[in-house]
C-alpha positions as CSV (number, residue, x, y, z in Angstrom):
1,X,104.8,103.2,88.5
2,X,101.3,102.3,89.9
3,X,98.7,101.4,87.3
4,X,95.2,102.9,87.5
5,X,92.0,102.0,85.7
6,X,89.6,105.0,85.5
7,X,86.4,104.8,83.6
8,X,83.3,106.9,84.3
9,X,80.2,104.7,84.4
10,X,76.5,105.0,85.2
11,X,75.2,102.9,88.0
12,X,73.7,100.3,85.7
13,X,76.9,99.7,83.8
14,X,79.0,99.6,86.9
15,X,76.8,97.3,88.9
16,X,75.8,95.0,86.0
17,X,79.4,94.4,85.0
18,X,80.2,90.7,85.5
19,X,83.6,91.8,87.0
20,X,81.8,93.8,89.7
21,X,82.2,91.8,92.8
22,X,82.5,94.3,95.6
23,X,83.9,93.6,99.1
24,X,83.7,96.0,102.0
25,X,86.9,94.8,103.8
26,X,87.3,94.1,107.5
27,X,89.4,97.2,108.2
28,X,86.7,99.6,107.0
29,X,84.6,101.5,109.5
30,X,80.9,100.5,110.1
31,X,78.2,101.9,107.9
32,X,77.4,105.4,109.2
33,X,74.8,107.0,107.0
34,X,71.7,108.2,108.7
35,X,68.4,109.8,107.7
36,X,70.0,113.1,106.9
37,X,72.4,111.7,104.4
38,X,69.7,109.5,102.8
39,X,67.3,112.3,102.6
40,X,69.9,114.5,100.9
41,X,70.7,111.8,98.4
42,X,67.0,111.2,97.6
43,X,66.2,114.9,97.3
44,X,69.1,115.5,95.0
45,X,68.4,112.6,92.8
46,X,64.7,113.4,92.6
47,X,65.4,117.0,91.7
48,X,67.8,115.8,89.0
49,X,65.4,113.2,87.6
50,X,62.2,115.2,87.9
51,X,63.3,118.9,87.6
52,X,60.5,121.3,88.8
53,X,58.5,118.2,89.7
54,X,57.9,117.6,86.0
55,X,58.9,114.4,84.2
56,X,59.1,116.2,80.8
57,X,61.7,118.8,82.0
58,X,64.3,116.1,82.2
59,X,67.3,116.3,79.8
60,X,68.4,112.8,79.0
61,X,71.9,114.1,78.0
62,X,72.5,115.4,81.5
63,X,74.3,113.4,84.2
64,X,74.3,113.5,88.0
65,X,77.8,112.8,89.5
66,X,77.8,110.8,92.7
67,X,81.5,110.8,93.3
68,X,84.5,108.4,92.9
69,X,84.7,104.7,93.9
70,X,88.2,103.7,94.8
71,X,88.9,99.9,94.7
72,X,91.7,97.4,94.1
73,X,91.4,93.8,93.0
74,X,92.5,91.6,96.0
75,X,94.0,88.2,96.0
76,X,90.6,86.6,96.0
77,X,89.6,88.5,92.8
78,X,87.1,90.8,94.6
79,X,87.0,94.6,94.3
80,X,88.0,95.7,97.7
81,X,86.4,99.1,98.5
82,X,88.7,101.8,99.8
83,X,86.5,104.8,99.1
84,X,82.8,104.8,98.4
85,X,81.6,102.3,100.9
86,X,78.8,104.5,102.2
87,X,77.5,105.5,98.8
88,X,77.6,102.0,97.3
89,X,75.9,100.5,100.4
90,X,73.2,103.1,100.3
91,X,72.6,102.8,96.5
92,X,72.2,99.0,97.0
93,X,69.6,99.6,99.6
94,X,67.8,102.1,97.4
95,X,67.8,99.7,94.4
96,X,66.6,96.8,96.6
97,X,63.6,98.9,97.8
98,X,62.7,99.7,94.1
99,X,63.0,96.0,93.3
100,X,60.5,95.0,96.0
101,X,58.0,97.5,94.6
102,X,58.4,96.3,91.0
103,X,57.7,92.7,92.1
104,X,54.0,93.5,92.2
105,X,53.8,95.2,88.8
106,X,53.2,93.4,85.5
107,X,53.6,96.1,82.9
108,X,56.5,95.7,80.5
109,X,58.5,98.7,81.7
110,X,58.2,97.5,85.3
111,X,59.3,94.0,84.3
112,X,62.3,95.5,82.4
113,X,63.3,97.6,85.4
114,X,63.1,94.6,87.7
115,X,65.4,92.7,85.4
116,X,67.9,95.5,85.3
117,X,68.0,95.9,89.1
118,X,68.4,92.1,89.5
119,X,71.6,92.3,87.5
120,X,72.8,95.1,89.7
121,X,72.2,93.3,93.0
122,X,73.0,89.6,92.2
123,X,75.6,87.9,90.1
124,X,74.3,86.4,86.8
125,X,75.1,83.3,84.8
126,X,76.2,83.4,81.1
127,X,72.6,83.8,80.0
128,X,72.0,86.8,82.3
129,X,69.9,85.0,84.8
130,X,70.4,86.2,88.4
131,X,71.8,83.8,91.1
132,X,70.0,84.9,94.2
133,X,72.4,83.2,96.4
134,X,75.3,85.4,95.2
135,X,75.2,89.1,95.9
136,X,77.4,91.5,94.1
137,X,78.5,93.1,97.3
138,X,79.7,91.6,100.6
139,X,80.8,93.1,103.9
140,X,83.4,91.8,106.3
141,X,83.7,94.9,108.5
142,X,85.2,93.5,111.7
143,X,83.5,96.0,114.1
144,X,80.1,96.1,112.3
145,X,77.8,93.9,114.2
146,X,74.9,94.8,111.9
147,X,76.5,93.8,108.6
148,X,74.5,90.6,108.5
149,X,71.3,92.7,108.5
150,X,72.6,94.5,105.4
151,X,73.1,91.2,103.5
152,X,69.8,89.8,104.7
153,X,67.9,92.9,103.5
154,X,69.5,92.6,100.0
155,X,68.7,88.9,99.9
156,X,65.1,89.1,101.2
157,X,63.9,92.7,100.7
158,X,62.5,92.5,104.3
159,X,63.7,94.7,107.2
160,X,61.0,93.8,109.7
161,X,62.1,93.9,113.3
162,X,65.5,95.1,112.3
163,X,67.0,98.1,114.1
164,X,70.3,98.7,112.3
165,X,71.1,101.8,110.3
166,X,70.8,99.6,107.2
167,X,67.2,98.8,108.2
168,X,66.3,102.3,109.1
169,X,67.6,103.7,105.8
170,X,66.0,100.9,103.8
171,X,62.6,101.7,105.4
172,X,63.2,105.4,104.6
173,X,63.7,104.6,100.9
174,X,60.6,102.4,101.0
175,X,58.5,105.2,102.4
176,X,59.9,107.7,99.8
177,X,59.2,105.2,97.0
178,X,55.6,104.7,98.2
179,X,55.1,108.5,98.3
180,X,56.5,108.9,94.9
181,X,54.3,106.1,93.5
182,X,51.2,107.7,95.0
183,X,52.1,111.1,93.4
184,X,53.4,109.9,90.0
185,X,51.8,106.5,89.3
186,X,52.1,106.9,85.6
187,X,55.8,107.8,85.7
188,X,57.0,105.5,88.4
189,X,59.5,103.6,86.2
190,X,61.1,106.8,85.1
191,X,62.8,107.6,88.4
192,X,64.8,104.3,88.8
193,X,65.6,104.3,85.0
194,X,67.1,107.8,85.4
195,X,69.0,106.7,88.5
196,X,70.5,103.7,86.7
197,X,71.3,105.4,83.4
198,X,72.1,109.0,84.3
199,X,73.6,108.9,87.8
200,X,77.3,108.6,87.3
201,X,80.1,107.1,89.4
202,X,83.8,107.4,88.8
203,X,85.3,103.9,89.5
204,X,89.1,104.1,90.1
205,X,90.7,100.7,90.3
206,X,94.3,100.6,91.6
207,X,96.7,97.8,91.2
208,X,97.2,97.3,95.0
209,X,96.0,98.4,98.4
210,X,98.7,101.0,99.1
211,X,98.0,102.8,95.8
212,X,94.3,102.7,96.5
213,X,94.8,104.2,99.9
214,X,97.0,107.0,98.6
215,X,94.4,107.9,96.0
216,X,91.7,107.9,98.8
217,X,93.8,110.3,100.9
218,X,94.2,112.6,97.9
219,X,90.6,112.6,96.9
220,X,88.8,112.4,100.2
221,X,87.5,115.6,101.7
222,X,84.3,114.3,103.0
223,X,85.4,112.5,106.1
224,X,88.2,110.6,107.9
225,X,90.4,108.6,105.6
226,X,91.3,105.1,106.6
227,X,94.0,105.2,109.2
228,X,97.0,103.0,109.6
229,X,95.3,101.4,112.6
230,X,92.4,100.4,110.3
231,X,94.8,98.4,108.1
232,X,96.4,96.8,111.1
233,X,93.1,95.9,112.5
234,X,92.4,93.9,109.3
235,X,95.6,91.9,109.8
236,X,94.8,91.1,113.4
237,X,91.3,90.2,112.4
238,X,92.5,87.7,109.8
239,X,95.0,86.2,112.2
240,X,92.6,85.8,115.1
241,X,89.8,84.6,112.8
242,X,92.2,81.8,111.6
243,X,92.7,80.8,115.2
244,X,89.0,80.7,115.9
245,X,89.3,83.8,118.2
246,X,87.4,86.3,116.1
247,X,84.8,87.3,118.8
248,X,87.5,87.6,121.5
249,X,89.6,89.8,119.2
250,X,86.7,92.1,118.3
251,X,85.9,92.6,122.0
252,X,89.5,93.5,122.8
253,X,89.8,95.8,119.8
254,X,86.7,97.8,120.8
255,X,88.0,98.2,124.3
256,X,91.4,99.3,122.9
257,X,89.6,101.9,120.7
258,X,87.7,103.3,123.7
259,X,90.8,103.6,125.9
260,X,92.9,105.2,123.2
261,X,90.1,107.6,122.3
262,X,90.0,108.7,125.9
263,X,93.7,109.3,126.5
264,X,95.3,110.2,123.1
265,X,94.7,113.4,121.1
266,X,97.4,113.3,118.4
267,X,97.9,116.2,116.1
268,X,97.8,113.8,113.1
269,X,96.4,110.3,112.7
270,X,94.0,108.6,115.1
271,X,94.3,107.7,118.8
272,X,95.0,104.1,117.9
273,X,97.7,105.3,115.4
274,X,99.4,107.0,118.4
275,X,99.4,103.8,120.4
276,X,101.0,101.9,117.4
277,X,103.6,104.6,117.2
278,X,104.6,104.3,120.8
279,X,104.8,100.6,120.5
280,X,106.8,100.8,117.3
281,X,109.7,102.3,119.2
282,X,109.9,99.3,121.5
283,X,110.1,96.9,118.6
284,X,112.6,99.2,116.9
285,X,114.8,99.2,120.0
286,X,114.6,95.4,120.2
287,X,115.9,95.3,116.6
288,X,118.9,97.5,117.7
289,X,117.7,100.2,115.3
290,X,119.3,103.6,116.3
291,X,118.7,105.3,112.9
292,X,117.5,108.8,113.3
293,X,115.4,108.3,110.2
294,X,112.1,106.7,111.1
295,X,109.9,104.8,108.7
296,X,106.2,105.6,108.4
297,X,104.0,103.6,110.7
298,X,102.5,101.5,107.9
299,X,105.9,100.8,106.3
300,X,107.2,99.5,109.7
301,X,104.4,97.2,110.4
302,X,103.9,95.8,106.9
303,X,107.3,94.2,106.9
304,X,107.3,90.5,106.0
305,X,103.6,90.6,105.3
306,X,102.7,92.1,108.6
307,X,104.6,89.4,110.5
308,X,104.6,91.5,113.8
309,X,100.8,91.6,113.7
310,X,100.6,87.8,113.5
311,X,102.0,87.3,117.0
312,X,99.8,87.0,120.1
313,X,102.3,89.0,122.1
314,X,101.8,92.1,119.9
315,X,98.1,92.7,120.7
316,X,98.7,91.9,124.4
317,X,101.5,94.4,124.5
318,X,99.4,97.0,122.9
319,X,96.6,96.5,125.4
320,X,99.1,96.6,128.3
321,X,100.7,99.8,126.9
322,X,97.3,101.4,126.5
323,X,96.4,100.5,130.1
324,X,99.7,102.0,131.3
325,X,99.1,105.3,129.6
326,X,95.5,105.3,130.8
327,X,96.8,105.1,134.4
328,X,99.2,107.9,133.6
329,X,96.3,110.1,132.3
330,X,94.3,109.2,135.4
331,X,97.2,109.9,137.7
332,X,96.6,106.5,139.3
333,X,98.2,106.6,142.8
334,X,97.7,102.9,143.3
335,X,100.0,102.2,140.4
336,X,102.5,105.1,140.8
337,X,104.1,106.8,143.7
338,X,103.5,110.5,144.3
339,X,107.0,111.3,143.2
340,X,106.5,109.4,139.9
341,X,103.2,111.2,139.3
342,X,104.9,114.5,139.8
343,X,107.5,113.7,137.2
344,X,104.9,112.6,134.8
345,X,103.0,115.8,135.3
346,X,106.2,117.8,134.4
347,X,106.7,115.6,131.4
348,X,103.2,116.4,130.3
349,X,104.6,119.8,129.5
350,X,107.7,118.5,127.7
351,X,108.8,120.6,124.7
352,X,108.2,117.7,122.3
353,X,106.6,114.2,122.4
354,X,109.8,112.2,122.2
355,X,109.4,111.4,125.9
356,X,106.3,109.4,125.3
357,X,108.1,107.0,123.1
358,X,111.1,106.8,125.5
359,X,108.8,106.1,128.5
360,X,106.9,103.5,126.5
361,X,110.1,101.6,125.7
362,X,111.1,101.8,129.4
363,X,107.8,100.5,130.6
364,X,107.5,97.6,128.2
365,X,110.9,96.3,129.0
366,X,111.0,96.9,132.7
367,X,107.4,95.9,133.8
368,X,106.9,92.8,135.8
369,X,104.4,90.0,135.0
370,X,101.6,92.2,136.6
371,X,102.5,95.2,134.5
372,X,104.1,97.0,137.4
373,X,107.3,99.0,137.6
374,X,109.8,99.6,140.4
375,X,108.7,103.2,141.4
376,X,112.1,104.1,142.8
377,X,113.9,103.1,139.6
378,X,111.1,104.6,137.4
379,X,111.4,107.9,139.3
380,X,115.1,108.0,138.7
381,X,114.6,107.3,135.0
382,X,112.0,110.1,134.7
383,X,114.1,112.6,136.4
384,X,117.1,111.9,134.1
385,X,114.7,112.1,131.1
386,X,113.4,115.5,132.2
387,X,116.9,116.9,132.9
388,X,118.2,115.7,129.6
389,X,115.3,116.7,127.3
390,X,114.9,120.1,129.0
391,X,118.6,120.9,128.7
392,X,118.7,119.6,125.1
393,X,115.8,121.9,124.1
394,X,117.9,124.9,124.9
395,X,121.3,123.5,123.9
396,X,120.2,122.1,120.6
397,X,116.5,123.0,119.9
398,X,114.3,120.8,117.8
399,X,113.1,117.2,118.0
400,X,115.4,116.0,115.2
401,X,118.5,116.7,117.2
402,X,117.0,114.7,120.1
403,X,116.4,111.6,118.1
404,X,120.0,110.2,118.0
405,X,120.6,110.2,121.7
406,X,117.1,109.0,122.6
407,X,117.1,106.2,120.0
408,X,120.5,105.0,121.3
409,X,119.2,105.1,124.9
410,X,116.1,103.1,123.8
411,X,118.4,100.3,122.5
412,X,120.4,100.5,125.8
413,X,117.1,100.0,127.8
414,X,116.2,96.8,126.0
415,X,119.7,95.6,126.4
416,X,119.4,96.1,130.2
417,X,121.9,99.0,130.3
418,X,121.4,102.0,132.5
419,X,120.4,105.2,130.7
420,X,123.4,107.5,131.2
421,X,123.7,109.6,128.0
422,X,127.4,109.2,128.7
423,X,128.5,110.8,125.4
424,X,125.9,113.6,125.5
425,X,126.7,115.3,128.8
426,X,126.6,119.1,129.1
427,X,129.3,121.7,129.8
428,X,127.4,123.5,132.6
429,X,129.3,126.7,132.2
430,X,128.4,126.9,128.5
431,X,124.9,125.7,129.2
432,X,124.3,128.2,132.0
433,X,125.3,131.0,129.6
434,X,122.9,129.7,127.0
435,X,120.0,129.6,129.6
436,X,120.8,133.1,130.7
437,X,120.7,134.4,127.1
438,X,117.8,132.3,125.9
439,X,114.6,134.2,125.2
440,X,111.9,132.3,127.1
441,X,109.0,133.8,125.3
442,X,105.6,132.2,125.7
443,X,105.3,130.7,122.3
444,X,108.4,128.5,122.9
445,X,107.3,125.1,124.4
446,X,110.4,124.9,126.7
447,X,109.2,128.0,128.6
448,X,106.2,126.2,130.0
449,X,108.3,123.1,130.4
450,X,110.7,124.9,132.7
451,X,107.9,126.5,134.7
452,X,106.3,123.1,135.3
453,X,109.6,121.7,136.4
454,X,110.2,124.7,138.7
455,X,106.8,124.3,140.4
456,X,107.9,121.0,141.9
457,X,111.2,122.3,143.1
458,X,109.2,123.6,146.1
459,X,109.1,120.7,148.5
460,X,105.6,121.7,149.7
461,X,104.2,121.5,146.2
462,X,101.3,119.0,146.1
463,X,100.5,116.9,143.1
464,X,98.7,119.0,140.4
465,X,96.0,117.7,138.2
466,X,96.8,116.9,134.6
467,X,93.3,117.9,133.7
468,X,93.7,121.5,135.0
469,X,94.6,124.0,132.3
470,X,97.5,126.3,133.1
471,X,98.6,129.6,131.5
472,X,101.9,131.4,131.8
473,X,101.6,134.2,134.3
474,X,103.8,137.4,134.1
475,X,104.3,138.3,137.7
476,X,105.5,141.7,136.8
477,X,102.6,142.6,134.4
478,X,103.4,143.4,130.8
479,X,101.6,146.6,130.9
480,X,103.1,147.7,134.2
481,X,106.2,149.1,132.6
482,X,104.0,151.2,130.2
483,X,102.6,152.8,133.3
484,X,105.7,153.1,135.5
485,X,108.6,152.8,133.0
486,X,110.5,151.2,135.9
487,X,112.5,148.4,134.0
488,X,116.0,149.1,132.9
489,X,115.7,146.4,130.2
490,X,112.2,145.6,128.8
491,X,113.4,142.1,127.8
492,X,113.4,141.2,131.5
493,X,109.6,140.9,131.2
494,X,110.1,137.6,129.4
495,X,112.7,136.0,131.7
496,X,111.8,132.8,133.6
497,X,112.2,134.8,136.8
498,X,109.1,136.8,135.9
499,X,106.9,133.8,135.0
500,X,105.0,131.0,136.6
501,X,102.3,128.5,135.8
502,X,98.8,129.8,136.8
503,X,95.5,128.1,136.5
504,X,93.5,129.3,133.6
505,X,90.4,129.6,135.9
506,X,92.2,132.4,137.8
507,X,91.4,135.4,135.7
508,X,93.7,138.3,136.4
509,X,92.4,141.4,134.6
510,X,94.9,143.3,132.5
511,X,94.1,146.5,134.4
512,X,95.4,144.8,137.6
513,X,99.0,145.7,136.7
514,X,100.0,146.4,140.3
515,X,101.6,143.5,142.2
516,X,99.5,144.3,145.3
517,X,96.4,143.9,143.2
518,X,97.6,140.7,141.4
519,X,98.7,138.9,144.5
520,X,95.2,138.6,146.0
521,X,94.4,136.4,143.0
522,X,97.3,134.2,144.0
523,X,96.1,134.0,147.6
524,X,92.4,133.7,146.9
525,X,89.8,136.1,148.2
526,X,86.1,136.6,148.8
527,X,84.3,139.1,146.6
528,X,82.0,141.8,147.9
529,X,79.1,139.6,146.9
530,X,80.5,136.8,149.0
531,X,81.8,134.6,146.1
532,X,84.9,132.7,147.0
533,X,87.8,133.0,144.6
534,X,90.1,130.0,145.2
535,X,93.8,130.5,145.4
536,X,96.4,129.1,143.0
537,X,97.8,125.6,143.7
538,X,101.3,126.7,142.7
539,X,103.1,127.0,146.0
540,X,106.0,129.0,144.7
541,X,103.6,131.6,143.4
542,X,101.6,131.8,146.7
543,X,104.9,132.4,148.6
544,X,105.5,135.5,146.6
545,X,102.5,137.1,148.2
546,X,104.5,137.8,151.3
547,X,106.3,140.5,149.3
548,X,104.9,144.0,149.2
549,X,106.1,144.3,145.6
550,X,107.8,142.4,142.8
551,X,110.4,144.4,141.0
552,X,113.0,144.1,138.3
553,X,115.5,143.1,141.0
554,X,113.1,140.3,142.1
555,X,112.9,139.1,138.4
556,X,116.6,138.8,138.0
557,X,117.1,137.2,141.4
558,X,114.4,134.7,140.8
559,X,115.7,134.0,137.3
560,X,119.1,133.3,138.6
561,X,117.6,131.0,141.3
562,X,115.7,129.0,138.6
563,X,118.8,128.6,136.3
564,X,121.1,127.7,139.2
565,X,118.6,125.1,140.5
566,X,118.4,123.5,137.0
567,X,122.2,123.3,136.7
568,X,122.2,121.5,140.1
569,X,119.4,119.3,138.8
570,X,121.6,118.3,135.9
571,X,124.5,117.5,138.3
572,X,122.3,115.4,140.5
573,X,121.3,113.4,137.4
574,X,125.0,113.0,136.4
575,X,124.5,114.9,133.2
576,X,127.4,117.3,133.6
577,X,130.8,116.9,132.0
């Protein structure tokens, strides 16, 4: 069981403690507090210490709680800060600003406060004398170019010509302290005294990093917790620093963050976590791991003391993989053929995200030295992936059922075997019956998946933009049957034969239930005021405008056409028994 040390302390006791040697680790995010946060802190503390602007209204028994500080003692003996970085940093700047002001005062209370603050900022010898070459806090944040200014401000008390957030916040506190001194000259020492003695922190010291991170995730409701990628960044940082390539690594990492931030929008975790997830499956496949039980991201990468992150190839592979997915998102026609881009568009509407891991493994194994793929072979792979994943979503719904065949296929890829799904082929008679009886309602992901696939079964369908938003259009309007009562089976409304992708920008009003009114939106038209309403880019939908009406018979006929075409698609990809 993990051990915790929890002991509520005021700022003075926490900072003066000889064991207090704080480190903001390399994987933390840069200092982010701005004027608003500093102003809120100052106003709250001032209101607490000087209630009603009256020094005598203060109750010395009261305490002002500033929140928890989560740390663990690292191998170097330092208290590595997991939660509380922003508050500790800001409090250090505030105390340093007070310390400068007390330097010019000679009364006994001011001298005492100066001595107290010294012991909070600098380490002391056995006689309590401060060593002004040894701060009680240090920052190694890899992506914070301004951390040196923070340390310089603490050492010198001077932020002249500095432009960092540290400097701006330090100057803010200096101005607030000057204003306070002008308004309350006789009570100046009371405010820092009440900050040190009555402002409370809750230091929580864990026995290791993982425990500290779990505590942080439980307690933190103020901002983003540290991600797995933040931890991985620290390992990379240590590795490349040891090689003398720290600056080069930081530059590469920043670019990687930018690329991932642009292309990935995961439901959980950060964009960089998503990249590490996609890469993990490649490494799993190389290990021959076909287990349907997947470890957490951190558990996977922390094996053998993060051995995988101490290899040059890992970072280069991550960068290459991010560039690949960036070109997928940009629909880069210089890298991919139009056929490949069409398949990737369809996969963008997949019923689950498993395809992204599958494609990542394929890319990393089959790329050439220039990071290029054989477009013909890639197109064949993508078509088989679409056929298998789409059929599996109806035959055996849920991503868990898909893991076993996909993980096995991943291992086959890295072993230079063709992806065949040989033991997972479909009985088309049975599958066709399942498709015919499946309820393709709009809240089932496979519905949109099938419609995206169907759009490209028209040979004249041009490449559609991934950036365009598409809705599911009911060709025979839902409210039409309420008006006409013309359907023999109301469930036919939800059949694939009655649906199509349609651009969200094409707004078909609910009142336009008649097909002859709806189809003008498919074709495009000019309003009475001369405004051009562009047609849909879905060719199969535009072709329906040649009809005078779209009836229940048309729904059933089109539905059968889609299902028959998909069965043939499975045959062409050799997925039938």
